[in-house]
C-alpha positions as CSV (number, residue, x, y, z in Angstrom):
1,V,-21.9,7.2,4.2
2,R,-19.5,6.1,1.2
3,I,-17.0,3.6,1.9
4,C,-13.9,4.7,0.1
5,P,-10.8,2.5,0.8
6,S,-7.1,3.9,-0.3
7,I,-5.3,1.4,-2.5
8,L,-1.9,3.0,-1.1
9,N,-1.6,-0.2,1.4
10,S,-2.0,-2.4,-1.6
11,D,0.1,-5.0,-2.8
12,L,1.2,-3.2,-6.1
13,S,2.2,-6.2,-7.8
14,C,-1.1,-7.2,-8.4
15,L,-2.9,-3.6,-8.0
16,A,-6.2,-4.4,-10.1
17,D,-6.9,-7.4,-8.5
18,E,-6.6,-5.6,-5.1
19,T,-8.8,-3.1,-5.9
20,K,-11.3,-6.0,-7.3
21,K,-11.3,-7.1,-3.8
22,L,-12.3,-3.9,-2.3
23,V,-15.1,-3.4,-4.8
24,D,-16.3,-6.9,-4.0
25,A,-16.1,-6.4,-0.5
26,G,-18.5,-3.4,-0.9
27,A,-16.1,-0.5,-1.7
28,D,-18.4,2.5,-2.9
29,W,-15.6,4.4,-4.5
30,I,-11.7,4.0,-4.9
31,H,-9.2,6.1,-3.2
32,I,-5.9,6.9,-4.7
33,D,-3.1,8.9,-3.5
34,I,-1.1,11.0,-5.8
35,M,1.8,11.9,-3.9
36,D,4.9,13.5,-6.1
37,G,7.4,13.7,-3.7
38,V,7.6,17.3,-3.0
39,F,4.4,18.1,-1.6
40,V,4.7,15.7,0.9
41,P,7.4,13.5,1.3
42,N,6.5,10.3,-0.7
43,F,6.3,9.5,-4.2
44,T,3.2,7.0,-5.0
45,F,0.7,6.6,-8.1
46,G,0.2,8.8,-11.3
47,H,-2.1,8.8,-14.2
48,P,-0.5,6.2,-16.0
49,V,-1.8,3.8,-12.8
50,I,-4.8,5.4,-13.2
51,E,-5.4,4.7,-16.6
52,C,-3.9,1.0,-16.3
53,L,-6.6,0.4,-13.4
54,R,-9.4,2.3,-15.3
55,K,-9.2,-0.8,-17.7
56,K,-10.0,-3.2,-15.1
57,T,-13.1,-1.5,-13.2
58,N,-15.7,1.1,-13.7
59,S,-15.4,1.9,-9.9
60,F,-15.5,5.3,-9.0
61,F,-11.8,6.9,-8.6
62,D,-11.4,9.6,-6.1
63,C,-7.9,10.5,-6.9
64,H,-6.3,13.0,-3.9
65,C,-3.3,15.0,-5.5
66,M,-0.8,15.6,-2.4
67,I,1.3,17.5,-5.6
68,Q,2.5,20.6,-6.6
69,E,1.5,22.7,-9.4
70,P,-1.9,20.5,-9.5
71,E,-2.7,22.3,-12.6
72,K,0.1,20.5,-14.8
73,W,-1.5,17.3,-14.1
74,V,-5.3,17.9,-14.2
75,D,-5.7,17.0,-17.8
76,H,-3.5,13.5,-17.7
77,L,-5.8,12.6,-14.7
78,I,-8.8,13.6,-16.5
79,Q,-8.2,11.7,-19.6
80,A,-6.7,8.4,-17.5
81,G,-9.8,8.4,-16.0
82,A,-10.4,10.0,-12.7
83,D,-13.8,10.4,-11.4
84,Q,-13.0,13.5,-8.9
85,I,-9.9,15.3,-8.7
86,T,-9.3,16.5,-4.8
87,I,-6.4,19.5,-4.8
88,H,-5.1,20.4,-1.5
89,I,-5.8,23.6,-1.0
90,E,-2.1,24.6,0.4
91,S,-0.6,23.3,-2.9
92,T,1.0,25.8,-5.5
93,I,-2.2,26.6,-7.9
94,A,-2.1,29.2,-10.1
95,N,-5.8,29.7,-9.9
96,L,-7.8,27.5,-7.8
97,E,-11.3,28.9,-9.3
98,E,-10.0,27.9,-13.1
99,L,-8.8,24.7,-11.8
100,S,-12.1,23.7,-10.3
101,K,-13.8,24.8,-13.5
102,K,-11.5,22.9,-16.3
103,V,-12.2,20.1,-13.7
104,K,-16.4,20.5,-13.7
105,N,-16.6,21.3,-17.2
106,A,-15.0,18.1,-18.3
107,G,-17.6,16.3,-16.3
108,K,-15.7,15.1,-13.3
109,R,-16.0,15.9,-9.6
110,F,-13.9,19.1,-7.4
111,A,-13.2,18.9,-4.3
112,I,-10.5,20.7,-1.9
113,A,-8.4,19.1,0.9
114,L,-6.8,20.7,4.0
115,K,-3.9,19.6,5.8
116,P,-4.5,19.0,9.6
117,K,-2.7,22.2,10.5
118,T,-4.4,24.5,8.0
119,G,-6.8,26.8,9.7
120,I,-10.4,26.8,7.7
121,D,-10.7,30.6,8.8
122,S,-8.1,31.5,6.6
123,K,-9.3,29.5,3.6
124,I,-13.0,30.2,4.0
125,E,-13.4,32.0,0.9
126,Q,-11.9,29.6,-1.2
127,L,-14.2,26.7,0.0
128,S,-16.6,28.6,-1.8
129,L,-15.8,26.7,-4.8
130,I,-16.9,23.0,-3.6
131,H,-20.5,22.6,-4.4
132,I,-22.4,19.1,-2.9
133,S,-24.7,18.0,-5.2
134,E,-25.8,14.9,-2.8
135,P,-25.9,14.8,0.6
136,T,-22.2,13.3,1.9
137,R,-20.8,12.5,5.2
138,L,-17.4,12.5,4.0
139,L,-16.7,16.1,5.3
140,S,-17.9,15.3,8.7
141,I,-15.8,12.1,9.1
142,S,-12.9,13.9,7.9
143,Y,-13.5,16.9,10.1
144,A,-14.2,14.2,13.1
145,V,-10.9,12.7,12.2
146,F,-9.0,15.7,11.8
147,C,-10.8,16.9,15.6
148,L,-9.2,13.3,16.9
149,K,-5.9,14.5,15.6
150,K,-5.5,17.6,16.8
151,K,-6.7,16.5,20.6
152,K,-3.3,14.0,20.9
């Protein structure tokens, strides 16, 4: 099991210090929510923030992209220091397989996220793009949270 806290609710005036506190407390990865104000109503971090944080830590950055047209931003995220780029399958992606290859060829991890209301059955073909190279419980934990939310 990996501990991957989000920095979304951090004190933005001292984001590097907040990130260091998470790492010092035992975080395995730092989860960075990237929102464009279109795919989801909030607007948050972009590649300049990742680039600044990268100068302060070698932590693994899991960049969760809740954005439209993620292919426009992948190169920026890679250059800024993202270690994993997670793309929502519901976003407007021209070619998911091509995007997956681009991220992996840059030596980064690629992941796919689903909104809770998206049926897995309708996206199963695209989920085959995910290659899990090491056992992880992230998927099962996310699925458990998904199931709990759905029951409410």
